[in-house]
MMTF fields as JSON, N, C-alpha, C and O atoms, coordinates in Angstrom:
{
  "mmtfVersion": "1.0.0",
  "mmtfProducer": "UNKNOWN",
  "numBonds": 363,
  "numAtoms": 364,
  "numGroups": 91,
  "numChains": 1,
  "numModels": 1,
  "chainsPerModel": [1],
  "groupsPerChain": [91],
  "chainIdList": ["A"],
  "bondAtomList": [4, 2, 8, 6, 12, 10, 16, 14, 20, 18, 24, 22, 28, 26, 32, 30, 36, 34, 40, 38, 44, 42, 48, 46, 52, 50, 56, 54, 60, 58, 64, 62, 68, 66, 72, 70, 76, 74, 80, 78, 84, 82, 88, 86, 92, 90, 96, 94, 100, 98, 104, 102, 108, 106, 112, 110, 116, 114, 120, 118, 124, 122, 128, 126, 132, 130, 136, 134, 140, 138, 144, 142, 148, 146, 152, 150, 156, 154, 160, 158, 164, 162, 168, 166, 172, 170, 176, 174, 180, 178, 184, 182, 188, 186, 192, 190, 196, 194, 200, 198, 204, 202, 208, 206, 212, 210, 216, 214, 220, 218, 224, 222, 228, 226, 232, 230, 236, 234, 240, 238, 244, 242, 248, 246, 252, 250, 256, 254, 260, 258, 264, 262, 268, 266, 272, 270, 276, 274, 280, 278, 284, 282, 288, 286, 292, 290, 296, 294, 300, 298, 304, 302, 308, 306, 312, 310, 316, 314, 320, 318, 324, 322, 328, 326, 332, 330, 336, 334, 340, 338, 344, 342, 348, 346, 352, 350, 356, 354, 360, 358],
  "bondOrderList": [1, 1, 1, 1, 1, 1, 1, 1, 1, 1, 1, 1, 1, 1, 1, 1, 1, 1, 1, 1, 1, 1, 1, 1, 1, 1, 1, 1, 1, 1, 1, 1, 1, 1, 1, 1, 1, 1, 1, 1, 1, 1, 1, 1, 1, 1, 1, 1, 1, 1, 1, 1, 1, 1, 1, 1, 1, 1, 1, 1, 1, 1, 1, 1, 1, 1, 1, 1, 1, 1, 1, 1, 1, 1, 1, 1, 1, 1, 1, 1, 1, 1, 1, 1, 1, 1, 1, 1, 1, 1],
  "groupList": [{"groupName": "UNK", "atomNameList": ["N", "CA", "C", "O"], "elementList": ["N", "C", "C", "O"], "formalChargeList": [0, 0, 0, 0], "bondAtomList": [1, 0, 2, 1, 3, 2], "bondOrderList": [1, 1, 2], "singleLetterCode": "X", "chemCompType": "L-PEPTIDE LINKING"}],
  "groupTypeList": [0, 0, 0, 0, 0, 0, 0, 0, 0, 0, 0, 0, 0, 0, 0, 0, 0, 0, 0, 0, 0, 0, 0, 0, 0, 0, 0, 0, 0, 0, 0, 0, 0, 0, 0, 0, 0, 0, 0, 0, 0, 0, 0, 0, 0, 0, 0, 0, 0, 0, 0, 0, 0, 0, 0, 0, 0, 0, 0, 0, 0, 0, 0, 0, 0, 0, 0, 0, 0, 0, 0, 0, 0, 0, 0, 0, 0, 0, 0, 0, 0, 0, 0, 0, 0, 0, 0, 0, 0, 0, 0],
  "groupIdList": [1, 2, 3, 4, 5, 6, 7, 8, 9, 10, 11, 12, 13, 14, 15, 16, 17, 18, 19, 20, 21, 22, 23, 24, 25, 26, 27, 28, 29, 30, 31, 32, 33, 34, 35, 36, 37, 38, 39, 40, 41, 42, 43, 44, 45, 46, 47, 48, 49, 50, 51, 52, 53, 54, 55, 56, 57, 58, 59, 60, 61, 62, 63, 64, 65, 66, 67, 68, 69, 70, 71, 72, 73, 74, 75, 76, 77, 78, 79, 80, 81, 82, 83, 84, 85, 86, 87, 88, 89, 90, 91],
  "secStructList": [7, 7, 7, 7, 7, 2, 2, 2, 2, 2, 6, 1, 2, 2, 2, 2, 2, 2, 2, 2, 2, 2, 2, 2, 7, 6, 6, 2, 2, 2, 2, 2, 2, 2, 2, 2, 2, 6, 6, 6, 7, 2, 2, 2, 2, 2, 2, 2, 2, 6, 1, 7, 2, 2, 2, 2, 2, 2, 2, 2, 2, 2, 2, 2, 2, 2, 2, 6, 1, 7, 6, 6, 1, 2, 2, 2, 2, 2, 2, 2, 2, 2, 2, 2, 2, 2, 2, 2, 2, 2, 7],
  "xCoordList": [46.246, 47.011, 47.015, 47.328, 46.604, 46.543, 47.923, 48.735, 48.162, 49.389, 49.028, 47.977, 49.751, 49.506, 50.671, 51.824, 50.334, 51.356, 51.575, 50.753, 52.694, 52.875, 51.803, 51.38, 51.268, 50.154, 48.881, 48.139, 48.629, 47.355, 47.538, 46.574, 48.739, 48.981, 48.82, 48.325, 49.221, 49.145, 47.746, 47.507, 46.777, 45.432, 44.583, 43.477, 45.153, 44.377, 44.325, 45.297, 43.078, 42.91, 43.862, 44.25, 44.237, 45.163, 46.557, 47.242, 47.048, 48.211, 48.193, 49.204, 47.105, 46.998, 47.12, 47.73, 46.459, 46.631, 47.985, 48.477, 48.622, 50.124, 50.978, 51.938, 50.636, 51.332, 51.068, 52.025, 49.891, 49.505, 50.286, 50.855, 50.376, 51.115, 52.635, 53.325, 53.115, 54.566, 55.102, 56.252, 54.329, 54.794, 55.211, 56.103, 54.502, 54.854, 55.489, 55.863, 55.641, 56.278, 57.023, 56.562, 58.195, 58.815, 59.233, 59.575, 59.158, 59.548, 58.366, 58.49, 57.146, 55.944, 56.027, 55.599, 56.515, 56.544, 57.464, 57.098, 58.669, 59.634, 59.007, 59.229, 58.259, 57.61, 56.666, 56.793, 55.662, 54.61, 55.261, 54.867, 56.263, 56.811, 57.554, 57.499, 58.263, 58.967, 58.052, 58.34, 56.931, 56.036, 55.372, 55.199, 55.01, 54.472, 55.486, 55.101, 56.685, 57.664, 57.979, 58.532, 57.667, 58.062, 56.914, 56.9, 55.969, 54.766, 54.215, 54.122, 53.844, 53.164, 53.986, 53.442, 55.17, 55.88, 56.495, 57.519, 55.782, 56.148, 57.561, 58.33, 57.9, 59.2, 60.277, 61.34, 60.06, 61.079, 61.137, 62.223, 60.004, 59.842, 60.533, 61.254, 60.343, 60.881, 62.491, 63.217, 62.975, 64.344, 64.879, 65.933, 64.203, 64.736, 64.757, 65.608, 63.874, 63.695, 64.535, 64.678, 65.107, 65.97, 65.156, 65.653, 63.917, 63.069, 62.634, 62.776, 62.103, 61.456, 60.062, 59.45, 59.601, 58.369, 57.172, 56.222, 57.238, 56.176, 56.111, 55.037, 57.355, 57.477, 56.719, 55.932, 56.947, 56.448, 54.862, 54.127, 54.424, 52.96, 52.357, 51.178, 53.013, 52.587, 52.496, 51.527, 53.476, 53.454, 52.305, 51.61, 52.103, 50.84, 49.524, 48.536, 49.491, 48.209, 47.931, 46.822, 49.004, 48.913, 48.568, 47.717, 49.184, 49.009, 47.546, 46.883, 47.151, 45.733, 44.62, 43.62, 44.904, 44.017, 44.052, 43.02, 45.129, 45.219, 44.551, 43.819, 44.852, 44.277, 42.792, 42.036, 42.424, 41.041, 40.763, 39.624, 41.932, 41.959, 43.273, 44.241, 43.367, 44.587, 45.431, 45.0, 46.541, 47.362, 47.949, 48.654, 47.698, 48.338, 47.312, 47.646, 45.98, 44.915, 44.227, 43.892, 44.053, 43.31, 43.576, 44.732, 42.541, 42.715, 43.205, 43.711, 43.024, 43.499, 45.06, 45.699, 45.603, 47.092, 47.477, 48.396, 46.789, 47.078, 46.855, 47.625, 45.725, 45.494, 46.642, 47.15, 47.095, 48.349, 49.538, 50.298, 49.695, 50.878, 50.852, 51.797, 49.645, 49.498, 49.617, 50.267, 48.957, 49.012, 50.528, 50.942, 51.281, 52.725, 53.506, 54.363, 53.212, 53.898, 53.469, 54.305, 52.142, 51.769, 52.238, 52.386, 52.504, 53.049, 54.456, 54.908, 55.12, 56.655, 56.459, 57.283, 55.412, 55.205, 55.008, 55.465, 54.22, 53.876, 55.005, 55.015, 55.989, 57.162, 58.44, 59.509],
  "yCoordList": [85.563, 84.358, 84.12, 84.955, 82.804, 82.275, 81.838, 81.35, 82.035, 81.609, 80.523, 80.653, 79.443, 78.486, 78.264, 78.148, 78.208, 77.796, 76.401, 75.741, 75.825, 74.319, 73.599, 72.558, 74.177, 73.432, 73.455, 72.473, 74.534, 74.596, 73.714, 73.066, 73.61, 72.717, 71.321, 70.528, 70.973, 69.568, 69.131, 67.923, 70.025, 69.737, 69.434, 68.897, 69.796, 69.634, 68.152, 67.411, 67.733, 66.298, 65.602, 64.462, 66.222, 65.534, 65.409, 64.426, 66.471, 66.395, 65.302, 64.639, 65.139, 64.025, 62.668, 61.727, 62.628, 61.347, 61.077, 59.955, 62.091, 61.893, 61.541, 60.779, 62.082, 61.674, 60.258, 59.517, 59.809, 58.355, 57.519, 56.538, 57.822, 57.074, 57.08, 56.076, 58.267, 58.526, 57.652, 57.217, 57.401, 56.62, 55.094, 54.479, 54.595, 53.309, 53.217, 52.131, 54.414, 54.47, 55.83, 56.747, 55.915, 57.163, 57.943, 59.126, 57.188, 57.859, 58.436, 58.963, 58.329, 58.852, 60.222, 60.508, 61.079, 62.54, 62.786, 63.425, 62.268, 62.301, 61.724, 62.255, 60.67, 59.956, 60.922, 61.211, 61.431, 62.32, 63.528, 63.842, 64.278, 65.371, 65.146, 65.952, 64.038, 63.663, 63.335, 63.647, 62.713, 62.317, 63.669, 63.857, 64.594, 65.891, 66.758, 67.482, 66.662, 67.404, 66.9, 67.632, 65.714, 65.047, 64.917, 64.024, 65.798, 66.039, 64.615, 64.243, 63.814, 62.59, 61.476, 60.42, 61.737, 60.6, 59.687, 59.961, 58.633, 57.651, 57.113, 57.033, 56.771, 56.341, 57.393, 57.044, 58.517, 59.56, 59.727, 59.877, 59.708, 59.819, 58.543, 58.664, 57.491, 56.146, 56.284, 55.947, 56.764, 56.883, 57.877, 57.636, 58.986, 60.021, 59.448, 59.847, 58.533, 57.882, 56.686, 56.123, 56.285, 55.012, 53.76, 52.932, 53.616, 52.549, 52.004, 52.726, 50.803, 50.295, 50.974, 51.238, 51.24, 51.894, 51.127, 51.762, 49.829, 49.098, 49.392, 49.464, 49.557, 49.818, 51.204, 51.289, 52.252, 53.489, 53.453, 54.157, 52.626, 52.508, 51.868, 52.122, 51.06, 50.392, 51.526, 51.609, 52.332, 53.418, 54.344, 54.791, 54.634, 55.618, 54.982, 55.668, 53.698, 53.04, 53.111, 53.399, 52.831, 53.15, 54.462, 54.632, 55.459, 56.818, 57.263, 58.084, 56.745, 57.091, 56.553, 57.205, 55.323, 54.639, 55.52, 55.644, 56.034, 56.788, 58.161, 58.603, 58.807, 60.138, 60.142, 61.076, 58.992, 58.942, 59.501, 59.633, 59.847, 60.316, 60.056, 59.812, 60.097, 59.971, 61.22, 62.209, 61.229, 62.538, 62.934, 63.942, 62.164, 62.576, 62.868, 63.0, 62.988, 63.207, 64.617, 64.956, 65.344, 66.584, 67.566, 67.868, 68.065, 69.094, 68.486, 69.194, 67.104, 66.57, 66.621, 66.573, 66.722, 66.888, 68.087, 67.988, 69.203, 70.499, 70.219, 70.639, 69.453, 69.144, 68.402, 68.736, 67.398, 66.554, 67.514, 67.384, 68.4, 69.287, 70.138, 70.268, 70.684, 71.543, 70.801, 71.238, 69.591, 68.77, 68.467, 68.586, 68.115, 67.769, 68.912, 68.782, 70.103, 71.375, 71.731, 72.101, 71.588, 71.883, 70.915, 71.224, 69.613, 68.559, 68.909, 68.607, 69.542, 70.093, 71.326, 71.443, 72.186, 73.171, 72.778, 73.391, 71.608, 70.982, 70.291, 70.049, 69.951, 69.207, 69.975, 69.51],
  "zCoordList": [54.366, 54.492, 56.0, 56.849, 56.222, 57.673, 58.117, 57.331, 59.427, 60.087, 60.995, 61.623, 61.167, 62.131, 63.072, 62.655, 64.372, 65.305, 65.127, 64.492, 65.666, 65.668, 66.252, 65.749, 67.448, 68.076, 67.247, 67.222, 66.588, 65.709, 64.585, 64.18, 64.0, 62.846, 63.19, 62.388, 64.367, 64.798, 65.062, 65.087, 65.267, 65.454, 64.183, 64.234, 63.134, 61.839, 61.494, 61.643, 60.999, 60.726, 59.79, 60.048, 58.757, 57.858, 58.42, 58.137, 59.29, 59.918, 61.046, 61.278, 61.694, 62.686, 62.023, 62.531, 60.779, 60.072, 59.648, 59.762, 59.15, 58.757, 59.988, 59.878, 61.123, 62.418, 62.674, 62.902, 62.662, 62.741, 61.896, 62.373, 60.628, 59.636, 59.844, 59.667, 60.229, 60.363, 61.592, 61.54, 62.639, 63.73, 63.31, 63.896, 62.289, 61.855, 60.553, 60.112, 59.854, 58.559, 58.428, 57.748, 59.109, 59.155, 57.737, 57.714, 56.701, 55.382, 54.659, 53.554, 55.327, 54.639, 54.201, 53.083, 54.931, 54.635, 53.478, 52.492, 53.609, 52.51, 51.17, 50.082, 51.315, 50.21, 49.501, 48.311, 50.339, 49.786, 49.144, 48.022, 49.758, 49.174, 47.922, 46.992, 47.883, 46.608, 45.553, 44.397, 45.834, 44.71, 44.215, 43.011, 45.153, 44.726, 43.903, 42.984, 44.243, 43.531, 42.2, 41.378, 41.942, 40.704, 39.726, 38.88, 39.846, 38.879, 38.54, 37.371, 39.623, 39.518, 38.686, 38.361, 38.4, 37.755, 38.859, 39.485, 39.007, 40.037, 39.818, 40.775, 38.686, 38.479, 38.766, 39.279, 38.488, 38.86, 40.332, 40.894, 40.987, 42.407, 43.015, 44.006, 42.506, 43.08, 42.946, 43.881, 41.813, 41.676, 42.665, 43.253, 42.88, 43.891, 45.268, 46.064, 45.611, 46.902, 47.051, 48.136, 45.927, 45.818, 46.223, 46.986, 45.723, 45.901, 44.649, 43.662, 44.495, 43.161, 43.139, 44.174, 41.888, 41.678, 42.378, 42.834, 42.446, 42.997, 44.556, 45.152, 45.172, 46.554, 46.801, 47.744, 45.983, 46.058, 45.894, 46.587, 44.976, 44.864, 45.986, 46.234, 46.711, 47.957, 49.035, 49.789, 49.066, 50.028, 49.743, 50.656, 48.473, 48.098, 48.371, 48.635, 48.314, 48.616, 50.166, 50.615, 50.93, 52.346, 52.756, 53.63, 52.174, 52.412, 51.903, 52.538, 50.876, 50.408, 51.399, 51.699, 51.856, 52.798, 54.221, 54.881, 54.581, 55.824, 55.731, 56.617, 54.595, 54.413, 54.039, 54.307, 53.38, 52.847, 51.487, 51.04, 50.809, 49.446, 48.849, 49.57, 47.458, 46.784, 46.737, 46.143, 47.296, 47.282, 46.066, 46.012, 44.992, 43.648, 42.636, 41.459, 43.041, 42.022, 42.274, 43.409, 41.267, 41.212, 42.325, 42.622, 42.939, 43.969, 45.326, 46.196, 45.463, 46.566, 46.618, 47.67, 45.374, 45.386, 46.261, 47.074, 46.102, 46.991, 48.415, 49.279, 48.694, 50.143, 50.659, 51.729, 49.963, 50.414, 50.581, 51.54, 49.731, 49.762, 51.062, 51.84, 51.171, 52.462, 53.692, 54.641, 53.714, 54.927, 55.226, 56.379, 54.3, 54.51, 54.982, 55.857, 54.387, 54.845, 56.385, 57.21, 56.67, 58.025, 59.011, 60.194, 58.495, 59.331, 59.739, 60.843, 58.834, 59.123, 60.215, 61.122, 60.108, 61.017, 62.478, 63.442, 62.511, 63.765, 64.371, 65.578, 63.565, 64.116, 63.914, 64.308]
}
């Protein structure tokens, strides 16, 4: 098991991408973690975030564009989960 210091976590590409997105959209981390915790049910995640499901879809589109992959599909889901956790380590 690898361990990351906050500085090391901050240097990872996906963490930097989340940082860039977070600066203009501060709810992005909460959004990605809520979506991942709700087993891809966008309606459940939208309810948990107290937003309309179309608003959540817009956030995910923005997130996908920033990361370069869909954070809700296949093995990229795990990548997004790790990136969001390491983002928290970095901050």
